[in-house]
ZAMARGU-4260 file (C-alpha; in steps of 0.2 Angstrom, whole numbers, plus 5000, padded with zeros to 4 digits):
<rodrens>
0) 5147/5777/4677 | 5160/5766/4671 | 5150/5749/4675 | 5137/5740/4669 | 5120/5741/4677
5) 5115/5726/4688 | 5096/5718/4686 | 5092/5734/4676 | 5095/5746/4690 | 5107/5760/4689
10) 5126/5758/4689 | 5133/5756/4705 | 5150/5755/4715 | 5142/5740/4724 | 5140/5723/4716
15) 5144/5719/4697 | 5137/5713/4683 | 5144/5696/4676 | 5155/5690/4667 | 5162/5708/4665
20) 5158/5723/4677 | 5166/5737/4665 | 5155/5743/4651 | 5161/5737/4635 | 5166/5754/4628
25) 5186/5756/4625 | 5185/5774/4632 | 5179/5768/4649 | 5192/5755/4650 | 5206/5768/4645
30) 5197/5779/4658 | 5198/5766/4671 | 5217/5762/4667 | 5220/5780/4669 | 5211/5783/4686
35) 5221/5768/4692 | 5237/5777/4687 | 5232/5794/4694 | 5227/5784/4711 | 5246/5778/4712
40) 5252/5796/4706 | 5242/5803/4721 | 5249/5792/4733 | 5268/5794/4728 | 5264/5814/4730
45) 5261/5809/4749 | 5276/5800/4749 | 5269/5782/4748 | 5277/5773/4734 | 5266/5759/4728
50) 5277/5742/4724 | 5262/5732/4715 | 5244/5732/4712 | 5232/5719/4706 | 5217/5725/4692
55) 5203/5718/4704 | 5201/5711/4721 | 5192/5694/4718 | 5186/5696/4700 | 5176/5681/4699
60) 5165/5686/4714 | 5151/5699/4710 | 5151/5705/4729 | 5138/5715/4737 | 5152/5728/4742
65) 5163/5737/4730 | 5166/5726/4716 | 5169/5723/4697 | 5169/5705/4690 | 5181/5699/4676
70) 5183/5682/4670 | 5202/5677/4665 | 5200/5683/4646 | 5192/5700/4651 | 5205/5704/4663
75) 5219/5698/4651 | 5213/5710/4638 | 5211/5724/4650 | 5229/5723/4655 | 5236/5721/4638
80) 5225/5734/4628 | 5224/5747/4643 | 5231/5745/4660 | 5248/5738/4655 | 5253/5752/4643
85) 5246/5764/4654 | 5257/5760/4669 | 5271/5757/4656 | 5270/5775/4652 | 5267/5782/4669
90) 5273/5771/4682 | 5286/5757/4674 | 5292/5753/4692 | 5274/5747/4696 | 5271/5728/4696
95) 5255/5720/4691 | 5250/5704/4698 | 5233/5697/4690 | 5220/5686/4697 | 5218/5690/4717
100) 5206/5677/4720 | 5205/5659/4727 | 5220/5645/4723 | 5207/5633/4715 | 5207/5643/4698
105) 5224/5650/4699 | 5232/5639/4686 | 5218/5642/4674 | 5220/5661/4675 | 5238/5660/4673
110) 5236/5649/4657 | 5226/5663/4651 | 5235/5678/4656 | 5253/5672/4657 | 5250/5661/4641
115) 5246/5676/4630 | 5257/5689/4624 | 5251/5702/4636 | 5262/5692/4648 | 5275/5706/4646
120) 5264/5717/4656 | 5261/5704/4671 | 5273/5701/4685 | 5265/5687/4693 | 5250/5681/4700
125) 5240/5685/4717 | 5229/5673/4726 | 5219/5671/4742 | 5217/5655/4754 | 5198/5654/4754
130) 5189/5637/4750 | 5173/5643/4743 | 5157/5637/4750 | 5165/5630/4767 | 5174/5641/4779
135) 5182/5626/4787 | 5193/5624/4771 | 5200/5642/4770 | 5220/5640/4772 | 5219/5622/4769
140) 5219/5618/4751 | 5226/5622/4732 | 5245/5621/4735 | 5245/5608/4720 | 5238/5625/4710
145) 5251/5635/4716 | 5265/5623/4713 | 5259/5620/4695 | 5257/5639/4693 | 5275/5639/4696
150) 5280/5627/4684 | 5270/5635/4670 | 5277/5652/4673 | 5292/5649/4684 | 5299/5668/4681
155) 5284/5676/4688 | 5280/5681/4707 | 5267/5672/4716 | 5260/5679/4731 | 5247/5675/4743
160) 5238/5693/4745 | 5224/5689/4756 | 5219/5677/4770 | 5207/5678/4786 | 5197/5668/4797
165) 5178/5671/4797 | 5165/5673/4803 | 5168/5684/4817 | 5180/5684/4832 | 5184/5668/4842
170) 5195/5673/4857 | 5211/5662/4859 | 5206/5650/4845 | 5221/5639/4842 | 5213/5631/4826
175) 5212/5647/4818 | 5232/5650/4822 | 5236/5633/4816 | 5227/5636/4800 | 5237/5653/4796
180) 5254/5644/4800 | 5248/5629/4789 | 5244/5641/4774 | 5259/5650/4775 | 5272/5636/4777
185) 5263/5627/4763 | 5261/5642/4750 | 5280/5646/4754 | 5284/5626/4751 | 5276/5628/4734
190) 5286/5642/4726 | 5275/5656/4734 | 5287/5673/4738 | 5276/5681/4751 | 5260/5680/4762
195) 5249/5694/4767 | 5237/5693/4782 | 5220/5702/4782 | 5219/5710/4796 | 5230/5715/4809
200) 5217/5722/4821 | 5198/5722/4823 | 5187/5725/4836 | 5178/5712/4847 | 5164/5710/4835
205) 5176/5708/4820 | 5175/5726/4812 | 5171/5738/4809 | 5164/5734/4792 | 5152/5744/4782
210) 5142/5727/4776 | 5145/5717/4791 | 5158/5705/4784 | 5166/5702/4801 | 5182/5692/4803
215) 5196/5687/4815 | 5213/5696/4817 | 5229/5694/4826 | 5225/5708/4838 | 5208/5713/4845
220) 5204/5730/4852 | 5189/5740/4859 | 5187/5757/4850 | 5196/5766/4864 | 5211/5753/4866
225) 5206/5751/4883 | 5206/5732/4880 | 5218/5724/4868 | 5219/5705/4867 | 5234/5697/4857
230) 5227/5680/4848 | 5237/5665/4846 | 5239/5668/4827 | 5249/5683/4831 | 5262/5671/4839
235) 5260/5658/4826 | 5263/5672/4812 | 5277/5678/4821 | 5287/5661/4819 | 5289/5666/4801
240) 5287/5685/4799 | 5299/5689/4815 | 5313/5677/4808 | 5311/5676/4789 | 5317/5693/4782
245) 5312/5699/4766 | 5325/5693/4753 | 5326/5675/4762 | 5328/5661/4750 | 5318/5644/4754
250) 5330/5630/4755 | 5328/5611/4752 | 5320/5603/4768 | 5311/5587/4773 | 5304/5581/4789
255) 5294/5564/4792 | 5285/5561/4811 | 5284/5545/4819 | 5267/5545/4829 | 5267/5526/4833
260) 5251/5522/4826 | 5242/5530/4841 | 5223/5530/4838 | 5221/5541/4854 | 5228/5556/4845
265) 5214/5566/4839 | 5216/5570/4820 | 5210/5587/4822 | 5203/5588/4805 | 5186/5593/4800
270) 5172/5589/4785 | 5176/5595/4768 | 5195/5595/4770 | 5203/5587/4756 | 5211/5569/4754
275) 5230/5568/4748 | 5245/5559/4749 | 5259/5564/4760 | 5274/5557/4769 | 5270/5542/4780
280) 5271/5547/4798 | 5261/5533/4807 | 5248/5545/4814 | 5229/5545/4815 | 5227/5556/4801
285) 5233/5542/4790 | 5225/5527/4798 | 5210/5521/4789 | 5197/5507/4790 | 5188/5499/4775
290) 5170/5498/4782 | 5164/5480/4775 | 5145/5485/4779 | 5145/5500/4766 | 5163/5500/4758
295) 5168/5516/4764 | 5185/5522/4768 | 5183/5529/4786 | 5197/5538/4798 | 5199/5525/4812
300) 5199/5538/4825 | 5185/5551/4826 | 5190/5569/4825 | 5185/5583/4837 | 5173/5596/4830
305) 5185/5610/4835 | 5179/5621/4821 | 5161/5623/4827 | 5165/5623/4845 | 5183/5631/4846
310) 5183/5635/4864 | 5177/5618/4870 | 5160/5623/4875 | 5153/5607/4868 | 5164/5593/4864
315) 5160/5580/4851 | 5168/5568/4839 | 5164/5565/4821 | 5166/5549/4810 | 5174/5555/4794
320) 5174/5545/4777 | 5181/5549/4761 | 5169/5556/4748 | 5170/5563/4731 | 5174/5580/4728
325) 5159/5593/4725 | 5170/5607/4715 | 5167/5600/4696 | 5183/5609/4692 | 5194/5604/4706
330) 5185/5587/4710 | 5198/5582/4725 | 5193/5569/4737 | 5186/5574/4753 | 5181/5570/4771
335) 5162/5570/4774 | 5153/5565/4790 | 5151/5547/4789 | 5132/5549/4794 | 5128/5561/4780
340) 5114/5556/4768 | 5110/5571/4756 | 5110/5570/4737 | 5127/5580/4735 | 5137/5568/4746
345) 5144/5553/4734 | 5155/5542/4746 | 5168/5531/4739 | 5160/5513/4738 | 5176/5504/4739
350) 5181/5488/4729 | 5200/5482/4728 | 5203/5474/4712 | 5217/5462/4705 | 5228/5477/4700
355) 5228/5485/4719 | 5216/5500/4712 | 5204/5507/4725 | 5188/5506/4712 | 5172/5516/4717
360) 5158/5504/4713 | 5145/5518/4711 | 5154/5526/4697 | 5167/5512/4691 | 5181/5525/4692
365) 5197/5522/4701 | 5206/5533/4715 | 5220/5542/4706 | 5234/5553/4711 | 5232/5567/4698
370) 5243/5569/4683 | 5253/5554/4689 | 5262/5563/4704 | 5270/5551/4715 | 5277/5564/4727
375) 5270/5571/4743 | 5256/5582/4740 | 5248/5572/4726 | 5230/5575/4725 | 5217/5561/4725
380) 5203/5560/4712 | 5191/5550/4703 | 5198/5544/4686 | 5195/5531/4672 | 5203/5515/4678
385) 5219/5511/4669 | 5226/5493/4667 | 5243/5487/4660 | 5235/5485/4643 | 5229/5502/4641
390) 5244/5512/4638 | 5260/5511/4629 | 5269/5513/4646 | 5259/5501/4657 | 5267/5503/4674
395) 5268/5522/4673 | 5250/5522/4667 | 5243/5510/4683 | 5257/5517/4695 | 5246/5534/4700
400) 5230/5521/4704 | 5240/5506/4712 | 5240/5506/4732 | 5244/5495/4746 | 5231/5494/4761
405) 5240/5487/4777 | 5226/5481/4788 | 5237/5480/4803 | 5241/5498/4802 | 5227/5506/4793
410) 5239/5515/4781 | 5235/5516/4763 | 5252/5517/4753 | 5256/5521/4735 | 5263/5505/4727
415) 5275/5516/4717 | 5282/5526/4732 | 5278/5518/4748 | 5284/5531/4758 | 5268/5542/4754
420) 5252/5538/4763 | 5233/5542/4761 | 5232/5558/4773 | 5217/5566/4780 | 5222/5584/4775
425) 5240/5585/4778 | 5254/5578/4791 | 5254/5583/4810 | 5273/5588/4807 | 5279/5600/4795
430) 5294/5611/4792 | 5301/5625/4780 | 5320/5632/4779 | 5327/5647/4773 | 5343/5655/4771
435) 5344/5673/4776 | 5356/5682/4763 | 5361/5696/4773 | 5364/5689/4791 | 5371/5672/4783
440) 5361/5660/4794 | 5348/5646/4792 | 5330/5648/4798 | 5319/5632/4800 | 5301/5634/4806
445) 5292/5619/4812 | 5274/5615/4816 | 5266/5602/4825 | 5247/5600/4824 | 5246/5583/4835
450) 5240/5583/4852 | 5256/5576/4860 | 5274/5583/4861 | 5286/5574/4847 | 5305/5571/4846
455) 5314/5581/4833 | 5331/5576/4826 | 5338/5591/4815 | 5350/5586/4802 | 5360/5600/4791
460) 5369/5591/4777 | 5379/5607/4775 | 5387/5605/4791 | 5399/5593/4798 | 5391/5578/4807
465) 5397/5583/4824 | 5389/5601/4821 | 5374/5596/4809 | 5363/5586/4822 | 5352/5593/4836
470) 5339/5584/4844 | 5324/5593/4855 | 5306/5591/4858 | 5292/5600/4850 | 5277/5602/4860
475) 5259/5597/4856 | 5251/5610/4846 | 5264/5621/4844 | 5278/5630/4832 | 5297/5630/4834
480) 5308/5642/4825 | 5328/5638/4825 | 5340/5650/4818 | 5359/5646/4817
</rodrens>
């Protein structure tokens, strides 16, 4: 009864009107805030203290299941006018985390909510790992938005509150495990303070679920628990959750691989994955050719289609080219099957000009590192070409659009920072380090997504030279965790 009817039908718990699902009645909004408060009270009485809540799961999605849509302004006003004051009065210890939806709009919502006077009621932002229309992009993108949100509101919590692999269950799917580990590590590297998996346990169909929204999990079981199967993602997640206890602090770390320009290493990326700038590691994810027939930028090594054929039942490879992003708000360059010819695919038609800019002949725009970021993780978009006469600080203006193409290696490096290269997705090798304040020890988590083992030399600047170096090999497509 608190919700607006949808399509002329009666009000329902399922689905939602947009842009706001709640009725425009102050009495309704006050009642809903009080209901949430009483929900917390009921759990307390059962011995379950609530640490934090979000006002609504996935507020931008009028889902066919239980849903109530908000835009950022409506959620801000509901928190500031109703939910915040109610929890302050009855449960002042319970935190409110706003948003709770996909990373691509995280900063926009943060600016609306945490940029208002109502920020006093909001302790942080929650977000999900999903990639919109393409499930293959789940757990692969949006770290620039997480990073930017931290710098917009550095005193607020950032919590990855939901991530799961869908659709259905894929037994022993290694790629799904890698995606989970990748997302956890990259979220934490960009100032997130936690990560929540969904789910821990499902049946062999990916349920039960009352609307058949079947998804994978770390553990699969029959209803009577007679056949329990532990998935690879359980062990991948354990490399972090087992060794990095709550209260740990992320510490500065960096890692650069060296894969010797080996064209035989499967890039292991798929169409619609974004293209960014990362530290150069001489890998097949950073080796490009300029196809002079159609002027496209193409990965030299075709990638296996591991997403559509996770268990190797039909091995095939896909040639991947760089195309314009399809999300009008995000617009980051992405990988697309080079053979596509649909009206939604805009391949970058390359021309290199005298200013070392990569110009898209179709639009006249230049490939550009957004916001002038010249560090690993910089996202690539098409933007108005800037020449040295266009700006008072000409080098700074053009630096984000100046690249060096090395025809002998296939690398496309940033002129202003030649340590970063155009990358299909992200590097094969990644590491993140933590300090455990309780046990007074360092934890280093390392992931290798390449199909070959690679040597690692760990150097800790806080230790003496004789004790601060350790050399070892990390296996192909594996994780290692070091504690010392």
